[in-house]
N, C-alpha and C positions, 0 to 999 in steps of 0.2 A: 234207473230209478233215482230221482232227485230227493234230497233231504230238505225239509222246510226249516228255515232259520227264524229264530225268534229274537226280537230286540225288545227288551222290557225294562228300559231305564226308569220309566214312570213308577212301576211297582217298587223297584229298588229304593228310589228316593222316599216313597211313602213309608217303607219299612224302616229306613234310617230315621226318619222323623218320628215314627212311632216309638222306636227304641229310645231316641233322645228324650221324648216326652215322658216315657216310663221312668227313665233313670234320673230325670229332673225331680222326681218325687223322692224325698229323703228316705222314707220308709222302704220304698222299692230298691233304691240304690244300695242301702246298707244290708238289705236282705238278699240281694242278687248281685253281689260285688263282682264276681267273676264274669257273669253275663255282661254287665255294664262295661267292665274294663276291656272286653274283647269285641264289643259291638258298637261302641260309641267313643269318639276321641275327646268328648267334652270334659271328662274328669281324669284323664291320664291313666297311668298304670294301676294295677291292683294295689300296690303299696301306697300310692297316692290316695286312692279311694279309702283304704284303711285309715289313713290319717284324717281324711275328711270326716269319716264316720265317727272317729274318736272325738273330734272337735264338736260334731253335732250332738253327741251324747253328753258332753260337758255343758254345752250351751242349753240343752233341754233339761238339765238337772233341776232348775229352779221353776219349771213350768207351773207347778202347783204350790210353790213355797210362799209363805206369808213373810213379806220383807219387813219384819219388825224386830228390832233389838231394843232392850230396855236397860235402864240403869237403876240400881237399888241403893238406897241410903237410909241412915237412921232418921226417924221422925221424932223430934222433940217438941214439935209445935202443939200437938194434941196427944191425948191418951188413947185414941181410938185404935191405933195400930203402931207397932214398934218400928216398922220400916215402910218406906214408900218405894214403889217401882214404877218408873215412868220413862217415856222417851224424851222428856224435857225436864232436866233436873237443874233447879236453881239453887246454887250453893253460895252462902256468905261465910267469910272467914274473919274472925276478930283480928284486928291489927294490934298486937301488944304495945302498950304505951301510948296509943293514939286515942285521944278523947276530945269531945267538944267542950265548949265553955260551961256546960251544965254537968260535965262529968260522965256523959254517955259515951260508950265505946264507938269507935269507927270500924267499919268493915270493908273488906274487898269482896265484891261479887265476882266469882269466876264466870267465864263464858258459859252459857247454858250448855249442859252436857247431855248428849244422847248417844246411845250405841249406834253403830253403823256396820254395814257389811264389810268384811275384810277385803281390802283392795288388792288387785293384781294376783289373785289366787284362783286355782281351779275349784277350790272348796268355797264357792261364793254363796252357797245356800245354807250351810249348816253351822256357821260360826259367826260371831260378832266381833268387831274390833273394839277393844277397850282402851285404845291408845290415848295418850295425852290426858291432861286435866285430872290426873290422880286417880282414875278408875282402873280396875284390874279384873281379870277373870277370877271367879271364885275358886279358892283352893290352889291357885297357881302362884308362882313367884318368878322373878327375873324376866327374861324375854318371853317365857311361856305365858306370863300374865297379860300380855298385850292382846291376846285373842282367846275367846272361849273355845272349849272343846266342841267337836261336831255335835249338833243336836241341842246345844245350849244357846239361849238368846238373851242372857242377862249378865251385864257387867256390874261390879260392886264398887261404889265409891268408898274407898278404904284408906283414906288419907291418915297419916299419923300426926295430925294436928287438929285443934279444935275447929269444928265447922258446924253449920246449921243449914237444914233444908228450909228455905224461905220462899214459898211459891209466889210467883208474880200475881196470881189471882188474889192472894191475901193482901198483898201490897195495894193492888188496884181497888179492892173493896174498902180497905181502911181509908184510902185517900178520898174516896167518894162519900164517906160518912161525915156528917156535921159534928157529931160527938162520938169520936171513935175511942174504943177501948185500947189502952196501951198493950203492946205485944212484948212479952218477955221471953228470951231464950237464954238458957244457962244463967238465969238470975239477972240478966242485963236487959234493959229496955232497948228495943229496936227502934231507932229513929231513921226512917227511910232517907232523910237528907244526909245521914252519916254513911251511906253506902256508896262506895267508890266502885265504878263499873269497869271491869275488863271485858270487852265485848267480843273478842275473838282470839284466836291463837297468837296472832301477831302482838296483841296487847300483853300476852303472857311471856313474851321474850323479856328476859330480866332487865335489859336496858330500857326498853319501852315501859315496862311496868314501874321501874324506878322513877322515870320521868312523870308518869301518870300520878304516882303518889306525891311527888314533890309539887306538882301543879295543884293538887288538892290539899296543899298546906300540911302535909305530913313531914315532920322534921327529917332531915337527911339521915341521921343516925338511926332513927326509928324505921325508916323505909328500908335501909340497908339490912338491918337486923331482921326485919320481917321476912325479907326475901331469902336470906341465907341461913337464918336460924329457925324459921317456921315453915315456909313453903318448901324449900329445898335444903333441909337440914343435912349437914355432912356431905353435900354435893360439891366437890372441889371444882368441877367444870363450871357449874352455875356461878359459884363465887368468883372464879377467875374472870368469867365473862362480864360480870357486873363491875369488878374492879377496873377492868380495861375500859368499860363504858364510862365510868366516873372519871378516869384519868383523861380519856379523850375529850370528855365534856369540859373538864377544867382547862385542858390545853387549848381548846377552841375558845373558851372565854378569855384566857390570857392573850391569845392572838388577837381577838377583837379589841381588847383593851389597848394593846400595843398599836393596832391600826388607828384606833380613835386618838390615842396620844400623838401619834405621828401626824395625823390630820390636823390636830389642834396646834402642834408645833409649826407646821407649814403655814397655817393661817396666821399664827402669831408673827412668823418671820415676815410674811408679805405685808402685814399691817404695819410692822415696825419699819420695813423697807420703804413702803409708800409714804409713811409719816416723815422719814428721813429725806426723801426726795422733795416732799412739799416744803420742808424747812429750808433745803438748799435753794429751791426756786424762790422762796420768799426772801431769803437773804440776798439773792442776786438782784432783786428789785431795789 
C-alpha cells in the first residue's frame, strides 16, 4: 500500500506572507511579540522587537499633543492685564547712558522669544525649552530652569534687568498713523528709531552684540558696560569673551594700520627712486 506525498510550497509561502503582513502592523507586532519573533525574520529576535516597541511607544507619545509653548512677561504697556503670555515675545531693554539728541533713551530689542519643545529628549511632549534669551521655567533655578516640568507649557521672562514688552503690532500701528500718540514705558518715551535690533542668537554673542552697538553709534564704554553690567551682570565668562573680542579687534586694526603704513612707505620709496633715476638721466643729457 503506497503513501501519497504532498508538496505544498504555495501554501507555506502564503502563510509566511500573511504573518509578515500581520507583524508589519505596529499594534499587532507589539501585542504578539513572541509570535512575530518566531514566525517572521523581518524584525529579528524577541529582544529586538521589544526595543522596536519601546521606540514606537515613545514616538507615539505626542500623537494628540498640542505643540505649543508660550512665554510670559510683565505687561507695562496697558493696565488691562499684568502679564502677557504669547508664543512671540518682543522685548526691548534700555541701554543705560545711551540717548539720542533729544534726550530719549536708546534700546536693544532682543530676538523675538518663543518657547519650543525640548530637543533631543524622549520627553518631547510634556515640557518646553526655556533656553537662552533670559527666560526660565517657573519656580526653577540653575540648569533645571532651562526646561519646564512635564505638563507645563509656559516659560517666564524673568531677567534681572529693566525691560519692556513692546509688541511689534503696536509699533506697526503707530508707524501707520499720521498723528500718532507718544508711547511711554517706565516714564520714558519710546522712539522706534532708537531701537537697535538683535535679530537672532548669533547677534546675542557678546562680540557680535558689541559690534552692533558700536555700529549704531553707542559709545564703546557704554556698549561694554551694558553687556557686562546689565545683560550678563557678574558673568565672568561673558566678560572674558568680550574683552578678548575687543583685544582681537584692536590687534586687527593695528595690523591694518601697519599694512597701510608699509604700503605707503613702499610707494614713497618707489616715487623717490623713480625721481632719482629721472634726475640722473636728465643730468646725463
